[in-house]
PyMOL Python script that loads the backbone (N, CA, C, O; Angstrom):
from pymol import cmd

cmd.read_pdbstr("""\
ATOM      1  N   UNK A   1       9.308  80.466  43.659  1.00  0.00           N
ATOM      2  CA  UNK A   1       9.102  79.102  44.098  1.00  0.00           C
ATOM      3  C   UNK A   1      10.354  78.612  44.813  1.00  0.00           C
ATOM      4  O   UNK A   1      11.466  78.765  44.309  1.00  0.00           O
ATOM      5  N   UNK A   2      10.169  78.031  45.971  1.00  0.00           N
ATOM      6  CA  UNK A   2      11.301  77.508  46.735  1.00  0.00           C
ATOM      7  C   UNK A   2      11.746  76.155  46.187  1.00  0.00           C
ATOM      8  O   UNK A   2      10.975  75.441  45.545  1.00  0.00           O
ATOM      9  N   UNK A   3      13.001  75.822  46.453  1.00  0.00           N
ATOM     10  CA  UNK A   3      13.576  74.561  45.977  1.00  0.00           C
ATOM     11  C   UNK A   3      14.081  73.755  47.171  1.00  0.00           C
ATOM     12  O   UNK A   3      14.117  74.243  48.301  1.00  0.00           O
ATOM     13  N   UNK A   4      14.464  72.526  46.898  1.00  0.00           N
ATOM     14  CA  UNK A   4      15.082  71.695  47.923  1.00  0.00           C
ATOM     15  C   UNK A   4      16.336  72.359  48.470  1.00  0.00           C
ATOM     16  O   UNK A   4      16.596  72.299  49.671  1.00  0.00           O
ATOM     17  N   UNK A   5      17.114  72.988  47.601  1.00  0.00           N
ATOM     18  CA  UNK A   5      18.324  73.676  48.056  1.00  0.00           C
ATOM     19  C   UNK A   5      17.981  74.813  49.011  1.00  0.00           C
ATOM     20  O   UNK A   5      18.663  75.007  50.018  1.00  0.00           O
ATOM     21  N   UNK A   6      16.921  75.567  48.699  1.00  0.00           N
ATOM     22  CA  UNK A   6      16.470  76.630  49.604  1.00  0.00           C
ATOM     23  C   UNK A   6      16.098  76.045  50.959  1.00  0.00           C
ATOM     24  O   UNK A   6      16.507  76.541  52.009  1.00  0.00           O
ATOM     25  N   UNK A   7      15.314  74.983  50.904  1.00  0.00           N
ATOM     26  CA  UNK A   7      14.853  74.329  52.133  1.00  0.00           C
ATOM     27  C   UNK A   7      16.034  73.815  52.953  1.00  0.00           C
ATOM     28  O   UNK A   7      16.098  74.030  54.164  1.00  0.00           O
ATOM     29  N   UNK A   8      16.957  73.145  52.296  1.00  0.00           N
ATOM     30  CA  UNK A   8      18.105  72.554  52.988  1.00  0.00           C
ATOM     31  C   UNK A   8      18.998  73.602  53.639  1.00  0.00           C
ATOM     32  O   UNK A   8      19.635  73.333  54.658  1.00  0.00           O
ATOM     33  N   UNK A   9      19.048  74.796  53.055  1.00  0.00           N
ATOM     34  CA  UNK A   9      19.937  75.848  53.546  1.00  0.00           C
ATOM     35  C   UNK A   9      19.295  76.787  54.566  1.00  0.00           C
ATOM     36  O   UNK A   9      19.972  77.652  55.124  1.00  0.00           O
ATOM     37  N   UNK A  10      17.996  76.623  54.813  1.00  0.00           N
ATOM     38  CA  UNK A  10      17.283  77.597  55.638  1.00  0.00           C
ATOM     39  C   UNK A  10      16.606  76.931  56.837  1.00  0.00           C
ATOM     40  O   UNK A  10      15.510  76.387  56.697  1.00  0.00           O
ATOM     41  N   UNK A  11      17.233  76.962  57.999  1.00  0.00           N
ATOM     42  CA  UNK A  11      16.652  76.322  59.184  1.00  0.00           C
ATOM     43  C   UNK A  11      15.263  76.871  59.554  1.00  0.00           C
ATOM     44  O   UNK A  11      14.423  76.130  60.064  1.00  0.00           O
ATOM     45  N   UNK A  12      15.027  78.143  59.302  1.00  0.00           N
ATOM     46  CA  UNK A  12      13.711  78.718  59.603  1.00  0.00           C
ATOM     47  C   UNK A  12      12.639  78.130  58.678  1.00  0.00           C
ATOM     48  O   UNK A  12      11.541  77.808  59.132  1.00  0.00           O
ATOM     49  N   UNK A  13      12.947  77.992  57.399  1.00  0.00           N
ATOM     50  CA  UNK A  13      12.023  77.364  56.460  1.00  0.00           C
ATOM     51  C   UNK A  13      11.786  75.908  56.838  1.00  0.00           C
ATOM     52  O   UNK A  13      10.654  75.428  56.780  1.00  0.00           O
ATOM     53  N   UNK A  14      12.838  75.208  57.222  1.00  0.00           N
ATOM     54  CA  UNK A  14      12.697  73.816  57.658  1.00  0.00           C
ATOM     55  C   UNK A  14      11.737  73.723  58.844  1.00  0.00           C
ATOM     56  O   UNK A  14      10.834  72.887  58.858  1.00  0.00           O
ATOM     57  N   UNK A  15      11.939  74.575  59.820  1.00  0.00           N
ATOM     58  CA  UNK A  15      11.092  74.559  61.013  1.00  0.00           C
ATOM     59  C   UNK A  15       9.637  74.841  60.659  1.00  0.00           C
ATOM     60  O   UNK A  15       8.732  74.198  61.191  1.00  0.00           O
ATOM     61  N   UNK A  16       9.407  75.794  59.768  1.00  0.00           N
ATOM     62  CA  UNK A  16       8.035  76.148  59.382  1.00  0.00           C
ATOM     63  C   UNK A  16       7.362  74.996  58.652  1.00  0.00           C
ATOM     64  O   UNK A  16       6.226  74.640  58.966  1.00  0.00           O
ATOM     65  N   UNK A  17       8.044  74.420  57.693  1.00  0.00           N
ATOM     66  CA  UNK A  17       7.462  73.316  56.922  1.00  0.00           C
ATOM     67  C   UNK A  17       7.190  72.122  57.837  1.00  0.00           C
ATOM     68  O   UNK A  17       6.107  71.538  57.798  1.00  0.00           O
ATOM     69  N   UNK A  18       8.163  71.767  58.649  1.00  0.00           N
ATOM     70  CA  UNK A  18       7.994  70.621  59.547  1.00  0.00           C
ATOM     71  C   UNK A  18       6.885  70.880  60.554  1.00  0.00           C
ATOM     72  O   UNK A  18       6.129  69.963  60.876  1.00  0.00           O
ATOM     73  N   UNK A  19       6.768  72.079  61.051  1.00  0.00           N
ATOM     74  CA  UNK A  19       5.701  72.407  62.010  1.00  0.00           C
ATOM     75  C   UNK A  19       4.329  72.216  61.374  1.00  0.00           C
ATOM     76  O   UNK A  19       3.416  71.690  62.010  1.00  0.00           O
ATOM     77  N   UNK A  20       4.183  72.633  60.147  1.00  0.00           N
ATOM     78  CA  UNK A  20       2.895  72.456  59.466  1.00  0.00           C
ATOM     79  C   UNK A  20       2.595  70.976  59.219  1.00  0.00           C
ATOM     80  O   UNK A  20       1.442  70.555  59.306  1.00  0.00           O
ATOM     81  N   UNK A  21       3.619  70.196  58.915  1.00  0.00           N
ATOM     82  CA  UNK A  21       3.408  68.752  58.798  1.00  0.00           C
ATOM     83  C   UNK A  21       2.995  68.153  60.144  1.00  0.00           C
ATOM     84  O   UNK A  21       2.135  67.273  60.198  1.00  0.00           O
ATOM     85  N   UNK A  22       3.602  68.626  61.215  1.00  0.00           N
ATOM     86  CA  UNK A  22       3.236  68.134  62.553  1.00  0.00           C
ATOM     87  C   UNK A  22       1.771  68.438  62.851  1.00  0.00           C
ATOM     88  O   UNK A  22       1.042  67.571  63.334  1.00  0.00           O
ATOM     89  N   UNK A  23       1.344  69.650  62.568  1.00  0.00           N
ATOM     90  CA  UNK A  23      -0.042  70.048  62.807  1.00  0.00           C
ATOM     91  C   UNK A  23      -0.991  69.210  61.948  1.00  0.00           C
ATOM     92  O   UNK A  23      -2.025  68.749  62.431  1.00  0.00           O
ATOM     93  N   UNK A  24      -0.642  69.017  60.690  1.00  0.00           N
ATOM     94  CA  UNK A  24      -1.470  68.218  59.797  1.00  0.00           C
ATOM     95  C   UNK A  24      -1.583  66.786  60.295  1.00  0.00           C
ATOM     96  O   UNK A  24      -2.674  66.215  60.292  1.00  0.00           O
ATOM     97  N   UNK A  25      -0.491  66.207  60.714  1.00  0.00           N
ATOM     98  CA  UNK A  25      -0.503  64.843  61.230  1.00  0.00           C
ATOM     99  C   UNK A  25      -1.302  64.718  62.515  1.00  0.00           C
ATOM    100  O   UNK A  25      -2.013  63.733  62.713  1.00  0.00           O
ATOM    101  N   UNK A  26      -1.191  65.698  63.379  1.00  0.00           N
ATOM    102  CA  UNK A  26      -1.957  65.683  64.630  1.00  0.00           C
ATOM    103  C   UNK A  26      -3.449  65.792  64.330  1.00  0.00           C
ATOM    104  O   UNK A  26      -4.256  65.075  64.922  1.00  0.00           O
ATOM    105  N   UNK A  27      -3.816  66.680  63.418  1.00  0.00           N
ATOM    106  CA  UNK A  27      -5.228  66.816  63.042  1.00  0.00           C
ATOM    107  C   UNK A  27      -5.750  65.518  62.430  1.00  0.00           C
ATOM    108  O   UNK A  27      -6.868  65.098  62.726  1.00  0.00           O
ATOM    109  N   UNK A  28      -4.950  64.887  61.584  1.00  0.00           N
ATOM    110  CA  UNK A  28      -5.371  63.634  60.965  1.00  0.00           C
ATOM    111  C   UNK A  28      -5.532  62.546  62.023  1.00  0.00           C
ATOM    112  O   UNK A  28      -6.440  61.720  61.928  1.00  0.00           O
ATOM    113  N   UNK A  29      -4.676  62.538  63.010  1.00  0.00           N
ATOM    114  CA  UNK A  29      -4.812  61.571  64.106  1.00  0.00           C
ATOM    115  C   UNK A  29      -6.111  61.766  64.870  1.00  0.00           C
ATOM    116  O   UNK A  29      -6.773  60.796  65.240  1.00  0.00           O
ATOM    117  N   UNK A  30      -6.466  62.996  65.100  1.00  0.00           N
ATOM    118  CA  UNK A  30      -7.726  63.281  65.808  1.00  0.00           C
ATOM    119  C   UNK A  30      -8.924  62.874  64.972  1.00  0.00           C
ATOM    120  O   UNK A  30      -9.891  62.318  65.493  1.00  0.00           O
ATOM    121  N   UNK A  31      -8.863  63.149  63.668  1.00  0.00           N
ATOM    122  CA  UNK A  31      -9.956  62.733  62.789  1.00  0.00           C
ATOM    123  C   UNK A  31     -10.068  61.215  62.785  1.00  0.00           C
ATOM    124  O   UNK A  31     -11.173  60.676  62.845  1.00  0.00           O
ATOM    125  N   UNK A  32      -8.950  60.529  62.718  1.00  0.00           N
ATOM    126  CA  UNK A  32      -8.961  59.064  62.698  1.00  0.00           C
ATOM    127  C   UNK A  32      -9.580  58.496  63.977  1.00  0.00           C
ATOM    128  O   UNK A  32     -10.282  57.486  63.930  1.00  0.00           O
ATOM    129  N   UNK A  33      -9.325  59.134  65.107  1.00  0.00           N
ATOM    130  CA  UNK A  33      -9.900  58.670  66.387  1.00  0.00           C
ATOM    131  C   UNK A  33     -11.382  59.012  66.486  1.00  0.00           C
ATOM    132  O   UNK A  33     -12.187  58.189  66.921  1.00  0.00           O
ATOM    133  N   UNK A  34     -11.739  60.236  66.081  1.00  0.00           N
ATOM    134  CA  UNK A  34     -13.095  60.733  66.294  1.00  0.00           C
ATOM    135  C   UNK A  34     -14.067  60.381  65.176  1.00  0.00           C
ATOM    136  O   UNK A  34     -15.268  60.251  65.414  1.00  0.00           O
ATOM    137  N   UNK A  35     -13.560  60.227  63.965  1.00  0.00           N
ATOM    138  CA  UNK A  35     -14.424  59.961  62.814  1.00  0.00           C
ATOM    139  C   UNK A  35     -13.663  59.103  61.801  1.00  0.00           C
ATOM    140  O   UNK A  35     -13.258  59.590  60.746  1.00  0.00           O
ATOM    141  N   UNK A  36     -13.474  57.828  62.128  1.00  0.00           N
ATOM    142  CA  UNK A  36     -12.675  56.955  61.255  1.00  0.00           C
ATOM    143  C   UNK A  36     -13.177  56.894  59.810  1.00  0.00           C
ATOM    144  O   UNK A  36     -12.379  56.745  58.885  1.00  0.00           O
ATOM    145  N   UNK A  37     -14.475  57.006  59.616  1.00  0.00           N
ATOM    146  CA  UNK A  37     -15.027  56.959  58.258  1.00  0.00           C
ATOM    147  C   UNK A  37     -14.502  58.124  57.416  1.00  0.00           C
ATOM    148  O   UNK A  37     -14.142  57.948  56.252  1.00  0.00           O
ATOM    149  N   UNK A  38     -14.463  59.296  58.007  1.00  0.00           N
ATOM    150  CA  UNK A  38     -13.925  60.462  57.297  1.00  0.00           C
ATOM    151  C   UNK A  38     -12.436  60.281  57.037  1.00  0.00           C
ATOM    152  O   UNK A  38     -11.952  60.616  55.956  1.00  0.00           O
ATOM    153  N   UNK A  39     -11.721  59.768  57.996  1.00  0.00           N
ATOM    154  CA  UNK A  39     -10.275  59.570  57.822  1.00  0.00           C
ATOM    155  C   UNK A  39      -9.985  58.679  56.620  1.00  0.00           C
ATOM    156  O   UNK A  39      -9.017  58.911  55.895  1.00  0.00           O
ATOM    157  N   UNK A  40     -10.812  57.667  56.407  1.00  0.00           N
ATOM    158  CA  UNK A  40     -10.556  56.757  55.283  1.00  0.00           C
ATOM    159  C   UNK A  40     -10.766  57.423  53.930  1.00  0.00           C
ATOM    160  O   UNK A  40     -10.390  56.859  52.902  1.00  0.00           O
ATOM    161  N   UNK A  41     -11.351  58.594  53.912  1.00  0.00           N
ATOM    162  CA  UNK A  41     -11.532  59.330  52.658  1.00  0.00           C
ATOM    163  C   UNK A  41     -10.267  60.101  52.255  1.00  0.00           C
ATOM    164  O   UNK A  41     -10.206  60.697  51.180  1.00  0.00           O
ATOM    165  N   UNK A  42      -9.281  60.078  53.118  1.00  0.00           N
ATOM    166  CA  UNK A  42      -7.987  60.712  52.839  1.00  0.00           C
ATOM    167  C   UNK A  42      -6.986  59.601  52.517  1.00  0.00           C
ATOM    168  O   UNK A  42      -6.704  58.744  53.356  1.00  0.00           O
ATOM    169  N   UNK A  43      -6.455  59.627  51.294  1.00  0.00           N
ATOM    170  CA  UNK A  43      -5.447  58.632  50.921  1.00  0.00           C
ATOM    171  C   UNK A  43      -4.283  58.682  51.898  1.00  0.00           C
ATOM    172  O   UNK A  43      -3.833  59.756  52.297  1.00  0.00           O
ATOM    173  N   UNK A  44      -3.817  57.535  52.266  1.00  0.00           N
ATOM    174  CA  UNK A  44      -2.609  57.429  53.098  1.00  0.00           C
ATOM    175  C   UNK A  44      -2.707  58.174  54.429  1.00  0.00           C
ATOM    176  O   UNK A  44      -1.700  58.664  54.940  1.00  0.00           O
ATOM    177  N   UNK A  45      -3.911  58.261  54.991  1.00  0.00           N
ATOM    178  CA  UNK A  45      -4.045  58.998  56.245  1.00  0.00           C
ATOM    179  C   UNK A  45      -3.145  58.406  57.328  1.00  0.00           C
ATOM    180  O   UNK A  45      -2.630  59.130  58.181  1.00  0.00           O
ATOM    181  N   UNK A  46      -2.960  57.091  57.288  1.00  0.00           N
ATOM    182  CA  UNK A  46      -2.086  56.471  58.298  1.00  0.00           C
ATOM    183  C   UNK A  46      -0.633  56.906  58.118  1.00  0.00           C
ATOM    184  O   UNK A  46       0.096  57.063  59.097  1.00  0.00           O
ATOM    185  N   UNK A  47      -0.218  57.098  56.879  1.00  0.00           N
ATOM    186  CA  UNK A  47       1.147  57.572  56.619  1.00  0.00           C
ATOM    187  C   UNK A  47       1.320  59.023  57.070  1.00  0.00           C
ATOM    188  O   UNK A  47       2.398  59.414  57.520  1.00  0.00           O
ATOM    189  N   UNK A  48       0.272  59.806  56.949  1.00  0.00           N
ATOM    190  CA  UNK A  48       0.327  61.200  57.416  1.00  0.00           C
ATOM    191  C   UNK A  48       0.574  61.238  58.915  1.00  0.00           C
ATOM    192  O   UNK A  48       1.396  62.015  59.401  1.00  0.00           O
ATOM    193  N   UNK A  49      -0.141  60.395  59.637  1.00  0.00           N
ATOM    194  CA  UNK A  49       0.019  60.307  61.097  1.00  0.00           C
ATOM    195  C   UNK A  49       1.413  59.799  61.442  1.00  0.00           C
ATOM    196  O   UNK A  49       2.067  60.327  62.342  1.00  0.00           O
ATOM    197  N   UNK A  50       1.865  58.776  60.727  1.00  0.00           N
ATOM    198  CA  UNK A  50       3.186  58.203  60.994  1.00  0.00           C
ATOM    199  C   UNK A  50       4.300  59.214  60.715  1.00  0.00           C
ATOM    200  O   UNK A  50       5.284  59.278  61.452  1.00  0.00           O
ATOM    201  N   UNK A  51       4.143  60.000  59.652  1.00  0.00           N
ATOM    202  CA  UNK A  51       5.153  61.004  59.329  1.00  0.00           C
ATOM    203  C   UNK A  51       5.224  62.063  60.422  1.00  0.00           C
ATOM    204  O   UNK A  51       6.309  62.528  60.770  1.00  0.00           O
ATOM    205  N   UNK A  52       4.086  62.439  60.956  1.00  0.00           N
ATOM    206  CA  UNK A  52       4.057  63.384  62.082  1.00  0.00           C
ATOM    207  C   UNK A  52       4.857  62.829  63.245  1.00  0.00           C
ATOM    208  O   UNK A  52       5.619  63.550  63.889  1.00  0.00           O
ATOM    209  N   UNK A  53       4.680  61.547  63.510  1.00  0.00           N
ATOM    210  CA  UNK A  53       5.397  60.921  64.622  1.00  0.00           C
ATOM    211  C   UNK A  53       6.896  60.904  64.386  1.00  0.00           C
ATOM    212  O   UNK A  53       7.674  61.094  65.321  1.00  0.00           O
ATOM    213  N   UNK A  54       7.307  60.681  63.152  1.00  0.00           N
ATOM    214  CA  UNK A  54       8.735  60.725  62.832  1.00  0.00           C
ATOM    215  C   UNK A  54       9.276  62.125  63.072  1.00  0.00           C
ATOM    216  O   UNK A  54      10.347  62.290  63.657  1.00  0.00           O
ATOM    217  N   UNK A  55       8.540  63.127  62.622  1.00  0.00           N
ATOM    218  CA  UNK A  55       9.004  64.502  62.813  1.00  0.00           C
ATOM    219  C   UNK A  55       9.118  64.861  64.286  1.00  0.00           C
ATOM    220  O   UNK A  55      10.070  65.525  64.698  1.00  0.00           O
ATOM    221  N   UNK A  56       8.152  64.423  65.076  1.00  0.00           N
ATOM    222  CA  UNK A  56       8.143  64.755  66.502  1.00  0.00           C
ATOM    223  C   UNK A  56       9.198  63.969  67.278  1.00  0.00           C
ATOM    224  O   UNK A  56       9.924  64.535  68.095  1.00  0.00           O
ATOM    225  N   UNK A  57       9.277  62.674  67.023  1.00  0.00           N
ATOM    226  CA  UNK A  57      10.111  61.796  67.851  1.00  0.00           C
ATOM    227  C   UNK A  57      11.435  61.403  67.200  1.00  0.00           C
ATOM    228  O   UNK A  57      12.374  61.004  67.888  1.00  0.00           O
ATOM    229  N   UNK A  58      11.509  61.513  65.879  1.00  0.00           N
ATOM    230  CA  UNK A  58      12.728  61.106  65.195  1.00  0.00           C
ATOM    231  C   UNK A  58      13.344  62.233  64.401  1.00  0.00           C
ATOM    232  O   UNK A  58      13.964  62.026  63.358  1.00  0.00           O
ATOM    233  N   UNK A  59      13.156  63.435  64.924  1.00  0.00           N
ATOM    234  CA  UNK A  59      13.604  64.632  64.215  1.00  0.00           C
ATOM    235  C   UNK A  59      15.068  64.587  63.824  1.00  0.00           C
ATOM    236  O   UNK A  59      15.476  65.236  62.861  1.00  0.00           O
ATOM    237  N   UNK A  60      15.858  63.828  64.562  1.00  0.00           N
ATOM    238  CA  UNK A  60      17.290  63.766  64.270  1.00  0.00           C
ATOM    239  C   UNK A  60      17.620  62.889  63.065  1.00  0.00           C
ATOM    240  O   UNK A  60      18.756  62.892  62.592  1.00  0.00           O
ATOM    241  N   UNK A  61      16.644  62.144  62.570  1.00  0.00           N
ATOM    242  CA  UNK A  61      16.883  61.278  61.417  1.00  0.00           C
ATOM    243  C   UNK A  61      16.059  61.684  60.197  1.00  0.00           C
ATOM    244  O   UNK A  61      16.021  60.955  59.206  1.00  0.00           O
ATOM    245  N   UNK A  62      15.409  62.826  60.261  1.00  0.00           N
ATOM    246  CA  UNK A  62      14.582  63.291  59.152  1.00  0.00           C
ATOM    247  C   UNK A  62      15.480  63.792  58.018  1.00  0.00           C
ATOM    248  O   UNK A  62      16.369  64.616  58.232  1.00  0.00           O
ATOM    249  N   UNK A  63      15.233  63.287  56.825  1.00  0.00           N
ATOM    250  CA  UNK A  63      16.008  63.691  55.649  1.00  0.00           C
ATOM    251  C   UNK A  63      15.297  64.849  54.949  1.00  0.00           C
ATOM    252  O   UNK A  63      14.098  64.782  54.680  1.00  0.00           O
ATOM    253  N   UNK A  64      16.038  65.893  54.662  1.00  0.00           N
ATOM    254  CA  UNK A  64      15.466  67.046  53.977  1.00  0.00           C
ATOM    255  C   UNK A  64      14.817  66.645  52.658  1.00  0.00           C
ATOM    256  O   UNK A  64      13.759  67.160  52.295  1.00  0.00           O
ATOM    257  N   UNK A  65      15.457  65.723  51.947  1.00  0.00           N
ATOM    258  CA  UNK A  65      14.933  65.296  50.651  1.00  0.00           C
ATOM    259  C   UNK A  65      13.550  64.651  50.796  1.00  0.00           C
ATOM    260  O   UNK A  65      12.672  64.855  49.957  1.00  0.00           O
ATOM    261  N   UNK A  66      13.370  63.886  51.847  1.00  0.00           N
ATOM    262  CA  UNK A  66      12.076  63.221  52.078  1.00  0.00           C
ATOM    263  C   UNK A  66      10.984  64.236  52.407  1.00  0.00           C
ATOM    264  O   UNK A  66       9.877  64.161  51.874  1.00  0.00           O
ATOM    265  N   UNK A  67      11.296  65.167  53.273  1.00  0.00           N
ATOM    266  CA  UNK A  67      10.316  66.204  53.628  1.00  0.00           C
ATOM    267  C   UNK A  67       9.931  66.991  52.386  1.00  0.00           C
ATOM    268  O   UNK A  67       8.747  67.230  52.147  1.00  0.00           O
ATOM    269  N   UNK A  68      10.909  67.394  51.601  1.00  0.00           N
ATOM    270  CA  UNK A  68      10.629  68.193  50.415  1.00  0.00           C
ATOM    271  C   UNK A  68       9.844  67.395  49.377  1.00  0.00           C
ATOM    272  O   UNK A  68       8.953  67.938  48.725  1.00  0.00           O
ATOM    273  N   UNK A  69      10.168  66.111  49.219  1.00  0.00           N
ATOM    274  CA  UNK A  69       9.431  65.254  48.281  1.00  0.00           C
ATOM    275  C   UNK A  69       7.965  65.171  48.682  1.00  0.00           C
ATOM    276  O   UNK A  69       7.080  65.283  47.833  1.00  0.00           O
ATOM    277  N   UNK A  70       7.709  64.980  49.951  1.00  0.00           N
ATOM    278  CA  UNK A  70       6.330  64.908  50.430  1.00  0.00           C
ATOM    279  C   UNK A  70       5.618  66.234  50.202  1.00  0.00           C
ATOM    280  O   UNK A  70       4.460  66.257  49.786  1.00  0.00           O
ATOM    281  N   UNK A  71       6.303  67.325  50.470  1.00  0.00           N
ATOM    282  CA  UNK A  71       5.697  68.646  50.256  1.00  0.00           C
ATOM    283  C   UNK A  71       5.325  68.850  48.787  1.00  0.00           C
ATOM    284  O   UNK A  71       4.257  69.382  48.485  1.00  0.00           O
ATOM    285  N   UNK A  72       6.176  68.439  47.902  1.00  0.00           N
ATOM    286  CA  UNK A  72       5.913  68.656  46.479  1.00  0.00           C
ATOM    287  C   UNK A  72       4.939  67.644  45.883  1.00  0.00           C
ATOM    288  O   UNK A  72       4.107  68.007  45.052  1.00  0.00           O
ATOM    289  N   UNK A  73       5.031  66.384  46.294  1.00  0.00           N
ATOM    290  CA  UNK A  73       4.262  65.336  45.642  1.00  0.00           C
ATOM    291  C   UNK A  73       2.959  64.986  46.353  1.00  0.00           C
ATOM    292  O   UNK A  73       1.964  64.684  45.694  1.00  0.00           O
ATOM    293  N   UNK A  74       2.943  65.020  47.669  1.00  0.00           N
ATOM    294  CA  UNK A  74       1.782  64.537  48.414  1.00  0.00           C
ATOM    295  C   UNK A  74       0.822  65.645  48.839  1.00  0.00           C
ATOM    296  O   UNK A  74      -0.387  65.422  48.894  1.00  0.00           O
ATOM    297  N   UNK A  75       1.330  66.811  49.134  1.00  0.00           N
ATOM    298  CA  UNK A  75       0.457  67.886  49.603  1.00  0.00           C
ATOM    299  C   UNK A  75      -0.603  68.323  48.597  1.00  0.00           C
ATOM    300  O   UNK A  75      -1.735  68.591  48.999  1.00  0.00           O
ATOM    301  N   UNK A  76      -0.282  68.407  47.297  1.00  0.00           N
ATOM    302  CA  UNK A  76      -1.338  68.803  46.365  1.00  0.00           C
ATOM    303  C   UNK A  76      -2.532  67.837  46.379  1.00  0.00           C
ATOM    304  O   UNK A  76      -3.680  68.276  46.320  1.00  0.00           O
ATOM    305  N   UNK A  77      -2.271  66.546  46.455  1.00  0.00           N
ATOM    306  CA  UNK A  77      -3.359  65.554  46.502  1.00  0.00           C
ATOM    307  C   UNK A  77      -4.132  65.676  47.817  1.00  0.00           C
ATOM    308  O   UNK A  77      -5.360  65.593  47.819  1.00  0.00           O
ATOM    309  N   UNK A  78      -3.439  65.868  48.914  1.00  0.00           N
ATOM    310  CA  UNK A  78      -4.113  66.036  50.204  1.00  0.00           C
ATOM    311  C   UNK A  78      -5.016  67.260  50.169  1.00  0.00           C
ATOM    312  O   UNK A  78      -6.149  67.208  50.647  1.00  0.00           O
ATOM    313  N   UNK A  79      -4.532  68.348  49.614  1.00  0.00           N
ATOM    314  CA  UNK A  79      -5.337  69.560  49.509  1.00  0.00           C
ATOM    315  C   UNK A  79      -6.613  69.305  48.704  1.00  0.00           C
ATOM    316  O   UNK A  79      -7.694  69.750  49.092  1.00  0.00           O
ATOM    317  N   UNK A  80      -6.486  68.592  47.591  1.00  0.00           N
ATOM    318  CA  UNK A  80      -7.666  68.251  46.785  1.00  0.00           C
ATOM    319  C   UNK A  80      -8.682  67.459  47.602  1.00  0.00           C
ATOM    320  O   UNK A  80      -9.881  67.731  47.549  1.00  0.00           O
ATOM    321  N   UNK A  81      -8.196  66.486  48.351  1.00  0.00           N
ATOM    322  CA  UNK A  81      -9.087  65.633  49.130  1.00  0.00           C
ATOM    323  C   UNK A  81      -9.770  66.405  50.256  1.00  0.00           C
ATOM    324  O   UNK A  81     -10.954  66.202  50.523  1.00  0.00           O
ATOM    325  N   UNK A  82      -9.038  67.270  50.903  1.00  0.00           N
ATOM    326  CA  UNK A  82      -9.627  68.079  51.974  1.00  0.00           C
ATOM    327  C   UNK A  82     -10.661  69.043  51.403  1.00  0.00           C
ATOM    328  O   UNK A  82     -11.728  69.232  51.987  1.00  0.00           O
ATOM    329  N   UNK A  83     -10.350  69.644  50.277  1.00  0.00           N
ATOM    330  CA  UNK A  83     -11.313  70.548  49.645  1.00  0.00           C
ATOM    331  C   UNK A  83     -12.590  69.797  49.253  1.00  0.00           C
ATOM    332  O   UNK A  83     -13.689  70.331  49.402  1.00  0.00           O
ATOM    333  N   UNK A  84     -12.454  68.574  48.759  1.00  0.00           N
ATOM    334  CA  UNK A  84     -13.634  67.768  48.407  1.00  0.00           C
ATOM    335  C   UNK A  84     -14.452  67.441  49.648  1.00  0.00           C
ATOM    336  O   UNK A  84     -15.681  67.491  49.608  1.00  0.00           O
ATOM    337  N   UNK A  85     -13.790  67.108  50.743  1.00  0.00           N
ATOM    338  CA  UNK A  85     -14.503  66.835  51.996  1.00  0.00           C
ATOM    339  C   UNK A  85     -15.257  68.065  52.472  1.00  0.00           C
ATOM    340  O   UNK A  85     -16.414  67.972  52.882  1.00  0.00           O
ATOM    341  N   UNK A  86     -14.608  69.206  52.418  1.00  0.00           N
ATOM    342  CA  UNK A  86     -15.251  70.447  52.836  1.00  0.00           C
ATOM    343  C   UNK A  86     -16.445  70.785  51.943  1.00  0.00           C
ATOM    344  O   UNK A  86     -17.489  71.238  52.412  1.00  0.00           O
ATOM    345  N   UNK A  87     -16.261  70.553  50.655  1.00  0.00           N
ATOM    346  CA  UNK A  87     -17.350  70.810  49.712  1.00  0.00           C
ATOM    347  C   UNK A  87     -18.532  69.889  50.005  1.00  0.00           C
ATOM    348  O   UNK A  87     -19.681  70.330  49.990  1.00  0.00           O
ATOM    349  N   UNK A  88     -18.255  68.617  50.272  1.00  0.00           N
ATOM    350  CA  UNK A  88     -19.314  67.661  50.619  1.00  0.00           C
ATOM    351  C   UNK A  88     -20.027  68.076  51.893  1.00  0.00           C
ATOM    352  O   UNK A  88     -21.248  67.960  51.996  1.00  0.00           O
ATOM    353  N   UNK A  89     -19.269  68.554  52.854  1.00  0.00           N
ATOM    354  CA  UNK A  89     -19.845  68.985  54.126  1.00  0.00           C
ATOM    355  C   UNK A  89     -20.746  70.195  53.922  1.00  0.00           C
ATOM    356  O   UNK A  89     -21.835  70.267  54.491  1.00  0.00           O
ATOM    357  N   UNK A  90     -20.298  71.130  53.123  1.00  0.00           N
ATOM    358  CA  UNK A  90     -21.070  72.339  52.881  1.00  0.00           C
ATOM    359  C   UNK A  90     -22.322  72.071  52.070  1.00  0.00           C
ATOM    360  O   UNK A  90     -23.330  72.759  52.234  1.00  0.00           O
ATOM    361  N   UNK A  91     -22.267  71.059  51.182  1.00  0.00           N
ATOM    362  CA  UNK A  91     -23.430  70.756  50.356  1.00  0.00           C
ATOM    363  C   UNK A  91     -24.366  69.767  51.036  1.00  0.00           C
ATOM    364  O   UNK A  91     -25.442  69.463  50.522  1.00  0.00           O
ATOM    365  N   UNK A  92     -23.945  69.266  52.204  1.00  0.00           N
ATOM    366  CA  UNK A  92     -24.785  68.337  52.955  1.00  0.00           C
ATOM    367  C   UNK A  92     -24.684  66.896  52.490  1.00  0.00           C
ATOM    368  O   UNK A  92     -25.509  66.068  52.874  1.00  0.00           O
ATOM    369  N   UNK A  93     -23.699  66.582  51.678  1.00  0.00           N
ATOM    370  CA  UNK A  93     -23.516  65.214  51.178  1.00  0.00           C
ATOM    371  C   UNK A  93     -22.938  64.307  52.228  1.00  0.00           C
ATOM    372  O   UNK A  93     -22.722  63.123  51.970  1.00  0.00           O
TER     373      UNK A  93
END
""", "prot")
cmd.dss("prot")
cmd.show_as("cartoon", "prot")
cmd.util.cbc("prot")
cmd.orient("prot")
C-alpha cells in the first residue's frame, strides 16, 4: 500500500494519480452536461469537476496532502456510486 510519503517523493506516481483525477473530472463534466440527472446521483460531482480544473489550471498550487486525502477518503465512495449506477443501468432501473 502506498503512503503520502511515497506519493510526495515520486513524481511519476504524482503524475499518474493526478492524470486519473483529470480524466475522472473531465468525464464527470461531460456527464453533467449531457445527463444532469445522472450527475446528481454522484455526491459532490461539482467538486470533482472543480478539482479537475485545479489540477489542469492550478497545478503549481496543488498540495500533495490534498490530492492524497482525496484519493484515500473520496475515491472509495465515488467507486461505490459508480458501481451502483452501472448496476442500475445493467438491470434496467
